[in-house]
C-alpha positions in Angstrom: -97.8 110.1 53.3 -95.9 113.1 51.6 -92.8 110.9 52.0 -94.5 108.0 50.2 -95.4 110.2 47.4 -91.9 111.7 47.1 -90.2 108.2 47.0 -92.4 106.9 44.2 -90.6 108.5 41.3 -87.2 107.7 42.7 -88.3 104.1 43.2 -89.5 103.9 39.7 -86.2 105.4 38.4 -84.1 103.0 40.5 -86.2 99.9 39.2 -85.6 101.2 35.6 -82.0 101.5 36.2 -81.8 97.9 37.8 -83.7 96.5 34.8 -81.5 98.3 32.3 -78.3 97.1 34.3 -79.4 93.6 34.3 -80.0 93.6 30.6 -76.7 95.0 30.1 -74.9 92.7 32.4 -76.5 89.7 30.5 -75.0 91.0 27.1 -71.6 91.3 28.7 -71.5 95.1 28.9 -70.4 95.3 32.4 -69.3 98.8 32.4 -72.4 100.2 31.1 -74.4 98.0 33.6 -72.1 99.3 36.4 -73.1 102.9 35.6 -76.8 101.9 35.9 -76.4 100.3 39.1 -74.5 103.2 40.6 -77.3 105.4 39.5 -79.8 102.9 41.2 -77.7 103.1 44.4 -77.8 106.9 44.5 -81.6 106.6 44.5 -82.0 103.7 46.8 -78.8 103.3 48.7 -80.0 100.6 51.2 -81.0 98.2 48.5 -79.1 94.9 49.0 -80.0 93.6 45.6 -78.4 96.5 43.8 -75.2 96.2 45.9 -75.0 92.6 45.0 -75.6 93.2 41.2 -73.1 96.0 41.2 -70.6 93.7 43.0 -71.1 91.1 40.2 -70.2 93.4 37.4 -67.2 94.9 39.3 -66.1 91.3 39.8 -66.3 90.6 35.9 -64.1 93.6 35.5 -61.5 92.4 38.2 -62.3 95.2 40.5 -62.3 92.5 43.4 -61.7 94.9 46.3 -64.8 97.2 45.5 -66.8 94.2 44.5 -66.3 92.6 48.0 -67.1 95.8 49.7 -70.5 95.9 47.8 -71.2 92.1 48.6 -70.6 93.0 52.3 -73.0 96.1 52.1 -75.6 93.6 50.6 -75.3 91.4 53.6 -75.3 94.4 56.0 -78.7 95.6 54.4 -80.0 92.4 54.3 -78.5 89.9 56.9 -80.2 86.8 55.6 -78.8 87.4 52.1 -77.6 84.0 51.1 -77.0 85.0 47.5 -74.4 87.7 48.6 -72.6 85.1 50.8 -72.4 82.8 48.1 -70.9 85.5 45.6 -68.5 86.4 48.3 -67.4 82.7 48.3 -67.0 82.8 44.7 -65.0 85.9 44.6 -62.8 84.5 47.4 -62.0 81.1 45.6 -61.2 83.0 42.3 -58.7 85.1 44.4 -57.0 81.9 45.4 -58.7 81.7 49.0 -60.7 78.6 49.0 -60.6 78.1 52.9 -62.3 81.5 53.4 -64.6 80.7 50.6 -65.9 77.6 52.2 -67.2 79.6 55.4 -69.2 82.0 53.2 -70.8 79.0 51.1 -71.7 77.2 54.5 -73.2 80.4 55.8 -75.2 80.7 52.6 -76.5 77.1 53.1 -77.4 77.9 56.7 -79.4 80.8 55.4 -80.9 78.9 52.4 -80.6 75.1 52.9 -81.8 74.0 49.4 -79.4 76.6 47.6 -78.0 74.2 45.0 -75.6 76.8 43.6 -74.1 77.3 47.2 -73.6 73.4 47.4 -71.9 73.5 43.9 -69.5 76.4 44.9 -68.8 74.8 48.3 -67.8 71.7 46.3 -65.6 73.7 44.0 -63.6 75.1 46.9 -63.2 71.7 48.5 -61.9 70.6 45.0 -59.4 73.3 45.1 -58.1 72.2 48.5 -57.7 68.6 46.9 -60.4 67.5 49.5 -62.1 65.5 46.8 -64.3 63.4 49.2 -65.8 66.7 50.5 -66.2 67.8 46.8 -68.0 64.7 45.7 -70.3 64.9 48.8 -71.4 68.6 48.0 -71.6 68.1 44.2 -74.0 65.3 45.0 -76.1 67.5 47.5 -76.4 70.2 44.7 -77.7 67.3 42.3 -80.2 66.1 44.8 -81.7 69.5 44.8 -81.4 70.1 41.1 -80.8 66.9 39.0 -80.6 69.0 35.7 -77.4 70.8 36.9 -74.9 70.0 34.1 -72.0 71.9 35.6 -72.4 69.9 38.8 -72.3 66.7 36.9 -69.3 67.6 35.1 -67.3 68.8 38.2 -68.6 65.7 40.1 -67.0 63.8 37.2 -63.6 65.7 37.6 -63.6 64.8 41.4 -64.4 61.2 40.9 -61.6 61.1 38.2 -59.3 62.4 40.9 -60.3 59.6 43.1 -59.7 57.1 40.3 -63.4 56.3 40.1 -63.2 56.2 36.3 -66.7 54.5 35.6 -68.5 56.8 37.9 -66.8 59.8 36.3 -67.7 58.7 32.8 -71.3 58.5 33.8 -71.3 61.9 35.3 -69.6 63.5 32.1 -72.0 61.8 29.8 -75.1 63.0 32.1 -73.6 66.5 31.8 -73.8 66.2 28.0 -77.2 64.7 27.7 -78.5 67.8 29.7 -76.5 70.3 27.8 -75.3 68.7 24.4 -73.4 71.8 23.4 -71.2 71.5 26.6 -67.7 71.6 25.1 -66.0 71.4 28.4 -67.9 68.2 29.3 -66.5 66.5 26.0 -63.1 67.8 26.8 -63.0 66.4 30.3 -64.5 63.1 29.2 -61.9 63.0 26.5 -59.1 63.6 29.2 -60.4 60.6 31.3 -60.4 58.3 28.1 -56.7 59.4 27.6 -55.8 58.6 31.2 -57.3 55.1 30.5 -55.6 54.8 27.2 -58.9 54.6 25.4 -57.5 56.5 22.6 -60.1 56.3 19.9 -62.9 57.3 22.3 -60.5 60.2 23.6 -59.9 61.5 20.1 -63.7 61.5 19.3 -64.3 63.6 22.5 -61.7 66.1 21.8 -63.1 66.4 18.2 -66.5 67.1 19.6 -65.2 69.7 22.1 -63.5 71.5 19.1 -66.6 71.3 16.9 -68.5 73.2 19.5 -65.6 75.4 20.4 -63.0 75.7 17.5 -60.6 77.9 19.6 -60.4 75.6 22.6 -56.6 75.6 22.9 -56.5 72.8 25.5 -58.6 70.5 23.4 -56.2 71.0 20.7 -53.3 70.2 23.0 -54.8 67.0 24.4 -56.1 65.9 20.9 -52.4 66.0 19.9 -51.4 63.9 22.9 -54.0 61.5 22.0 -52.7 61.3 18.5 -49.1 60.9 19.7 -50.1 58.1 22.0 -51.9 56.3 19.0 -48.6 56.9 16.8 -50.2 59.5 14.6 -47.2 61.7 14.9 -48.0 64.0 12.1 -51.4 64.7 13.3 -50.1 65.3 16.9 -47.7 68.1 15.5 -50.6 69.6 13.7 -52.7 69.9 16.7 -49.8 71.4 18.7 -49.4 74.0 15.9 -53.1 74.7 16.1 -52.8 75.3 19.9 -49.7 77.7 19.4 -51.7 79.6 16.7 -54.3 80.2 19.3 -51.9 81.1 22.0 -48.3 81.7 20.9 -47.1 81.5 24.5 -48.8 78.3 25.3 -45.9 76.6 26.9 -47.5 73.2 27.4 -48.1 72.9 23.5 -44.6 73.9 22.7 -43.3 71.4 25.2 -45.5 68.5 24.0 -44.2 69.3 20.5 -40.7 69.0 21.9 -41.2 65.6 23.3 -42.8 64.5 20.0 -40.0 66.0 17.9 -37.3 64.2 20.2 -39.1 61.0 20.0 -39.0 61.3 16.2 -35.3 62.0 16.3 -35.7 65.7 15.4 -33.2 66.7 18.0 -32.5 70.3 16.5 -36.1 71.6 17.0 -36.8 69.3 19.8 -34.1 70.8 22.1 -35.0 74.2 21.2 -38.6 73.6 22.1 -37.8 72.0 25.3 -36.7 75.3 26.6 -40.4 76.2 26.9 -40.4 74.2 29.9 -39.2 77.1 31.9 -42.7 78.8 31.2 -44.5 75.9 32.8 -45.7 76.5 36.4 -42.9 79.0 37.0 -40.3 76.3 37.0 -37.3 78.6 36.6 -35.4 79.0 40.0 -35.9 82.5 41.4 -32.3 82.2 43.0 -30.8 82.7 39.5 -29.6 86.3 39.2 -26.6 85.9 37.0 -26.8 85.8 33.2 -27.5 82.4 31.5 -24.4 80.7 29.8 -24.8 80.6 26.0 -22.0 78.0 25.3 -19.3 80.4 24.7 -15.7 79.8 25.9 -15.5 80.6 29.6 -11.9 82.0 29.6 -11.6 81.1 33.4 -14.9 82.3 34.5 -17.3 80.2 36.7 -20.6 78.5 35.4 -23.1 77.1 37.7 -24.8 73.8 36.2 -28.1 73.1 38.2 -30.0 69.7 37.9 -33.6 70.9 37.6 -35.5 67.8 36.9 -35.8 64.1 38.2 -32.9 61.9 39.3 -33.1 59.8 36.0 -32.7 63.1 34.0 -29.8 64.1 36.2 -28.0 60.7 35.8 -28.5 60.8 32.0 -27.4 64.5 31.2 -24.6 65.0 33.9 -22.5 63.6 31.1 -22.3 67.0 29.6 -20.3 68.4 32.6 -17.1 67.4 31.2 -17.8 69.2 27.9 -18.5 72.3 29.9 -15.3 72.1 31.6 -13.5 71.9 28.3 -14.7 75.4 27.6 -12.0 76.6 30.0 -13.7 77.7 33.2 -14.8 76.5 36.6 -17.7 74.2 36.8 -20.0 74.2 39.9 -22.6 71.5 39.9 -25.8 72.0 42.1 -27.6 68.4 42.4 -30.2 66.7 44.6 -28.8 65.2 47.9 -29.2 61.5 46.8 -26.7 62.2 43.9 -24.0 64.2 45.7 -21.6 61.5 46.8 -21.9 59.7 43.5 -21.3 62.8 41.4 -18.2 63.5 43.2 -16.6 60.8 41.2 -17.3 62.6 37.9 -14.4 64.2 36.2 -15.0 68.1 35.3 -16.7 69.1 38.5 -14.8 71.6 40.5 -17.3 72.0 43.3 -20.4 70.3 44.1 -23.4 71.6 46.3 -26.9 70.4 47.2 -28.7 73.6 48.1 -28.9 77.2 46.7 -28.0 78.8 50.0 -24.4 77.5 50.2 -23.5 78.3 46.6 -20.4 80.5 46.1 -20.3 83.5 43.6 -20.6 82.3 39.9 -20.6 84.2 36.5 -23.0 82.3 34.3 -25.6 79.6 34.9 -27.1 76.8 32.8 -29.7 74.1 33.5 -28.6 70.5 33.0 -31.1 69.8 30.4 -30.2 72.9 28.4 -26.8 71.6 27.7 -27.9 69.3 24.7 -29.2 72.5 23.2 -26.0 74.6 23.9 -23.8 71.9 22.4 -26.1 71.3 19.3 -26.6 67.7 20.1 -28.2 65.5 17.3 -28.2 61.7 17.0 -24.6 61.7 15.7 -23.1 64.0 18.2 -24.7 62.5 21.4 -21.8 62.1 24.1 -22.2 58.4 24.5 -18.9 57.5 26.0 -19.4 55.0 29.1 -18.7 54.8 31.8 -19.0 58.4 32.8 -20.1 57.3 36.2 -18.1 55.0 38.5 -18.5 53.6 42.0 -16.0 54.9 44.4 -13.1 52.2 45.3 -14.4 52.2 48.9 -17.9 51.3 47.9 -16.9 48.7 45.3 -14.7 47.1 48.0 -17.4 47.2 50.6 -20.0 45.5 48.3 -17.5 43.0 47.0 -17.1 41.7 50.8 -20.9 41.6 51.2 -21.4 39.6 47.9 -18.4 37.4 48.2 -20.5 34.3 49.0 -22.6 34.6 45.8 -20.5 33.1 42.9 -21.7 32.9 39.5 -23.9 35.3 37.5 -25.4 38.3 39.4 -28.6 40.1 38.0 -30.2 43.2 39.4 -33.9 43.7 39.2 -36.1 47.0 39.7 -39.7 46.7 38.8 -41.5 50.0 39.8 -40.8 53.9 39.7 -41.9 56.5 41.9 -45.7 56.8 41.8 -45.8 60.5 42.6 -49.5 60.4 43.6 -49.6 64.2 44.1 -48.7 64.8 40.4 -51.5 63.3 38.3 -49.8 63.0 35.0 -46.7 61.4 36.6 -48.8 59.0 38.5 -50.5 58.1 35.3 -47.3 57.4 33.5 -45.9 55.5 36.4 -49.0 53.3 36.4 -48.2 52.2 32.9 -44.5 51.8 33.2 -44.4 50.1 36.6 -45.3 46.3 37.3 -45.7 44.0 40.3 -42.7 42.0 41.2 -44.6 38.7 40.8 -44.8 39.5 37.1 -41.0 38.9 36.9 -41.5 35.3 38.5 -40.2 33.5 35.5 -36.9 35.1 35.8 -36.6 33.4 39.0 -36.8 29.9 37.4 -33.5 30.1 35.6 -31.0 28.0 37.6 -27.4 29.3 38.6 -28.4 33.0 38.5 -28.4 35.3 41.7 -31.2 37.8 41.6 -30.7 41.0 43.6 -33.2 43.7 44.3 -32.4 47.3 43.3 -35.8 48.4 44.3 -36.5 51.3 46.6 -39.5 52.9 48.1 -43.0 51.3 48.7 -42.8 48.8 45.9 -40.0 47.1 47.7 -42.6 45.8 50.2 -43.7 43.3 47.6 -40.6 41.3 48.1 -41.9 39.6 51.3 -45.2 38.7 49.6 -43.7 37.6 46.4 -43.2 34.1 45.0 -39.4 34.6 44.9 -38.9 34.3 48.7 -35.3 34.2 49.7 -34.3 33.7 46.2 -34.4 37.4 45.5 -31.6 38.9 47.7 -32.3 42.2 49.2 -29.6 44.4 50.5 -31.4 47.6 49.8 -31.8 48.5 53.4 -28.1 49.2 53.5 -28.6 51.8 50.5 -28.9 55.4 51.6 -28.2 57.0 48.4 -26.9 56.5 44.7 -23.3 56.1 45.8 -24.4 53.0 47.7 -26.4 51.8 44.8 -23.4 52.1 42.6 -21.4 50.2 44.8 -23.9 47.2 44.5 -24.3 47.7 40.8 -20.6 47.6 40.2 -20.6 43.9 41.3 -23.6 42.9 39.1 -23.3 41.3 35.7 -26.7 42.6 34.3 -29.5 45.0 35.4 -33.1 44.4 34.3 -35.9 46.7 35.0 -38.5 49.3 34.0 -37.6 53.0 33.0 -36.3 54.3 36.3 -33.2 56.1 37.7 -31.5 52.9 38.6 -31.5 52.0 35.0 -29.7 55.2 34.1 -27.2 54.6 36.7 -26.4 51.3 35.7 -26.1 52.3 31.9 -24.0 55.2 32.8 -21.7 52.7 34.5 -21.4 50.8 31.3 -23.2 47.7 32.9 -25.3 45.6 30.5 -29.0 46.9 31.1 -32.2 45.6 29.7 -35.1 48.2 29.9 -38.7 47.0 29.7 -40.2 50.2 28.3 -43.9 50.8 28.1 -45.9 51.0 24.7 -46.0 54.8 24.9 -42.4 55.0 26.0 -40.3 58.1 27.0 -39.2 60.3 24.2 -35.6 59.4 25.2 -36.0 55.8 23.8 -37.3 57.2 20.4 -39.0 54.8 18.0 -38.4 51.3 16.4 -35.1 50.4 17.8 -34.0 48.1 20.6 -30.7 50.0 21.3 -30.0 53.6 22.5 -27.7 56.2 21.2 -27.4 57.5 24.8 -26.1 54.0 26.2 -24.0 51.7 24.2 -24.7 48.8 26.7 -28.5 49.3 27.0 -31.0 47.1 25.2 -34.8 48.0 25.0 -37.6 45.3 25.3 -40.6 47.3 23.9 -44.2 46.8 24.9 -46.1 46.6 21.7 -49.5 48.1 21.1 -52.2 46.2 23.3 -49.3 43.8 24.6 -49.4 42.8 28.0 -46.2 43.0 30.3 -46.2 39.1 30.3 -45.5 39.0 26.7 -42.6 41.4 27.0 -41.2 39.4 30.1 -41.3 36.3 28.0 -39.0 37.8 25.6 -36.8 39.0 28.4 -36.7 35.4 29.9 -35.6 33.8 26.6 -32.9 36.4 26.0 -31.8 35.8 29.6 -31.4 32.1 28.9 -29.3 32.8 25.8 -27.3 35.4 27.6 -26.5 33.1 30.3 -25.3 30.5 27.8 -23.0 33.1 26.1 -21.6 34.1 29.6 -20.9 30.6 30.7 -19.2 29.8 27.4 -17.0 32.8 27.8 -16.2 31.7 31.4 -15.3 28.3 30.3 -13.2 29.6 27.6 -11.3 31.8 30.0 -10.9 29.1 32.5 -9.6 26.6 29.9 -5.9 25.9 30.0 -3.9 27.4 27.1 -1.8 25.1 25.0 1.7 26.6 24.9 2.6 28.3 21.8 5.4 26.7 19.5 7.8 28.7 17.4 9.6 27.3 14.6 
């Protein structure tokens, strides 16, 4: 009884400290709240709820280890503490440990089966692991318990978007907005989905709503800029990128999207400089680089490492600069992807070529391949556009000449799809707009006296057996193991037609006539309002116009191919005609 009387004042003081701490925490005064909770623990050290609350404010101050310690005490003093298990899961996920987080969220649900927040956080952990099916299932469980859970609707929309269930995702985002009309993130994510679907006006409206609710939302400024760029409102796009950079001067993605827009518009000077911000995206810069970067100065016999840092198409386009580096008077080492190694051995100016970092010899400087346009101050008038700068080796050309000797007449190569890169969402969405099904090119197969050759690799090549072309499309690509093999085949062709892929760059670098079917929102390298390219003298662009189907573009290619065939036949007839002997008087 005396003990009871003695504990009364302490309990009251602890209760008051907890109440004060809770109020301070709600106002964001975490340090002051921490002081109150620590005082409460001194008075009531076995109180699980106080330990849980102290852990919450410690987590908000990034004191993660101590926060975890107090969450564990909350569980020790109250073993059925579902809330503490859920909070440990949240902490672990925020520290990049979603697998461990799942265990605690599941334990919280064992203790409290109707705990909607635990289902929600469990779904978030599955999302981080890219287990979108598991995420969808658990978001839906959370919503079955609490159908007024705006955050669960929004994140369910995100998971459905990843599964390409666009209509269902749109419904979820809209439901989140109905529940919480001030929910800027829901408007933002809905805008992203509309941008995926190329519903640009709807996308712009959503981003504007997000910015109305949160004017300093830098990601919304960025993607509003992207929507404006896709809708050909380039001045507005640049203004949006500038706004994002004002909010965060180190926002690499905003600088990089500005770079692409300026390059698209032909502003190479600023575009190349801004393109250097790519190194700040996702820690792109290779960690193996220990020597200083090359700044374009004369080399005076020193060695410079040029490394291919992006895709195969970019490597094929910009390897043209290597000969210019060589003219600076040094030794040039090129590090390139294995599929390009044999091909690049034919390029002048390369002293040594490697395919992995471990084998590299010592060097004095380094430069990334796509930094060379900056170092050489490239503008539209100074693009090194000489072709060919890539050739097939004599051995490859001879080999393919033997293989193709029975195909007399005009030979045309076709490539209709790129690399889908399903694991990279933005790349996947671009590929979905640039690629087509082989059967969409079927009209090209109706032109007589033209041999069509596949240049397609990867899963899209499986379309050949099911296509309307049948045996009319000649496929030797099972004999192709790298770009040296492809170059041998291309060297025997008269024309290459295809979507914007690495094979297109290869053929154009070899000075073959190349026709590119480029999507409406085409790559920056093809610029605007032109059917030629300053990068490749033999390349012709067939642009998809706004709201235009690929079929219309292909019809233009079909008509052009008929005209081209007539011209080639006329030239061949002229060359074959006997020449009248010249008379001299």
